[in-house]
C-alpha angles and dihedrals in degrees: 000000000000124000115201126186103194083147111024090206093054110033126195120220118195120201126186102228091203085079091061100086100144139358093273093053091044092058093041092053093047092046089054096042096047099031096240113188124265091255091058105139096220093226135104096263091054090045090053091050094049095044091046090060098057091121096043108085093177094056093081089214098113139015092212107085133177127194117264109278092021130096140229112233116217111203112196114201119203090019095154093057090044092052092049096046100036108021090160093059092041091053092045091052092051094043095045092047089053090047092052090056095040092052091050094047093049088051091052099259128118123253113273106189133063124185118213119185142112113235 
């Protein structure tokens, strides 16, 4: 995992998808990369909650924070291999990322997460 702050108000987090071999490793890698709290449930509902709070520094759900109205960019390295080996996790990542933004937009808040990878 690499965390880059080319723009401190809109950080970029890079994750090597070759580390995502099963659901347990997926949640462990994301918990490490984003600094999820110790009580993180390591399931998709908990992931959605943590990722949906990327612009809420007082939530305590993530250490990666963007400014209100900005986004966090998630760069997924080795995405093609990940998609081929673990299509279920790949699809869940895409669908849950879309859900995070959809839930925010329907509540009147801007999207907060951008995926950047070539699959």
